[in-house]
C-alpha angles and dihedrals in degrees: 000000000000113000121222117256115253097229096184089067091061090051087051089052091056092046088050091050089055090046090056089050087053088053094055101038130080117233143138114304093002093146090068097040094047098071091054095046090057086089090078104083094040086053091053091052090046092051093047092050094045093058102026099054094062095047123105121251096260092053093047092054089049090052090049091053090049094052093043091051093050092046094050093045092046095050089046088052095053090042091057091047092051093043090055090046091050092047091055093050092042091241103121098121095052089047093059094038094051097039108040103050128136091248092056090045091052093046089049094051096049104026106024089245114170119187118246093245091058093047110280092202086070090078084092093065095049091044090051089048090053090049092053093048091048093052093056088060095039094049089063089073128065100234120184113245089234088064089056090050093050094047092044091053094048095047092050092047089053089046093056094042096052093034127045094358099041096098091047095050102030104019092235142084114235115208106294093230092066093065094041095044125118088259100058103022108020103043099044097050091038088058094042083064089051092052091049089052091053090052112098094219144341104260098189115094124245090250093054093048093048091045093050092046090056091047093049089046090055094043089052088059090044091054090052093049092048095049091043092052087054090050093243101101117151104196091174094061136071121251133225089261090053091069093055094039091057093045094050093046092050091046090053095054092045091053090051104043099169093221092176108031122178120254095269093052090044088061092048092048092051089051091050093048094047110031110027095090093046090049087055093051099044104035096090090058089056090051091053091048101044101038095063092044094053092045090065092051128087124288092253090060093043090051092050092047088051088064100037106030095115091053093046092046092047092050090050092051091044092054089048090051091052094048092046094053092043091054091044091052092049092049093047090051092049090048090051092050091048093048090047 
């Protein structure tokens, strides 16, 4: 029996894609928005775990191939862009020497680290890939749900300790890729999605979930302000409140699935389903293109851009995604016609 599509999740995908753009874009008052926007990547992992863990083995393998294809294509795209840039600046040798090192290869293999010049945000795709592969092996064993709960809790505690609170506790910053790896970020949120799928229903009311989401958004900022005042702020890591904010937001959209959205929402849902991942992949390129262009414009334009850059970057990435999938569809149609 075919299950109804949870359209609200697709809207959350699009919102999360915009939040990721907000994380990687400079704009007015970003320091206070950034702690809240950290919910985005955990949400992507939760969504993936929620739907993936109930799929049959053939569908799981198909999804693994899809993510692998996207990850490889994305990293090759950023490699080509960087190679061309290095060629124009006469810096090809240093590009290869600094990027393709044994240390970077080791960090990539174990912690999904991707060098900045190859698109460091792509760590998410490889972490998701690792999570999907892990689940194929884990699903062969009948593991008690309490074991999942314990491991999720332990991994998230380690994430927070070696992430945003590391400087406060130990006085040092471990490499950033350890906390954000598939082990301490990917797997716990991925399996939070699985546990939520196992739950029969979300018992909390909409009012409670909305209220808690607001509370956790506020406490995310409070955590940032507290750590910043102590001189140990970790703006690139998630906070304790981030965990609960991501969970409450996801629970809210699952509780309100929008099985029969109106025409306007149908369009948004389709965009979220189809374009959110491509927006995630391509948005840093939009930042690199638009920022230098705006810097050569007048002060009025620069001021306006300082307030609206996440929206402009998001729209640019969205348009790119539309064009990309339109071209892909046309090429696919021509291939089918030729083959026929």
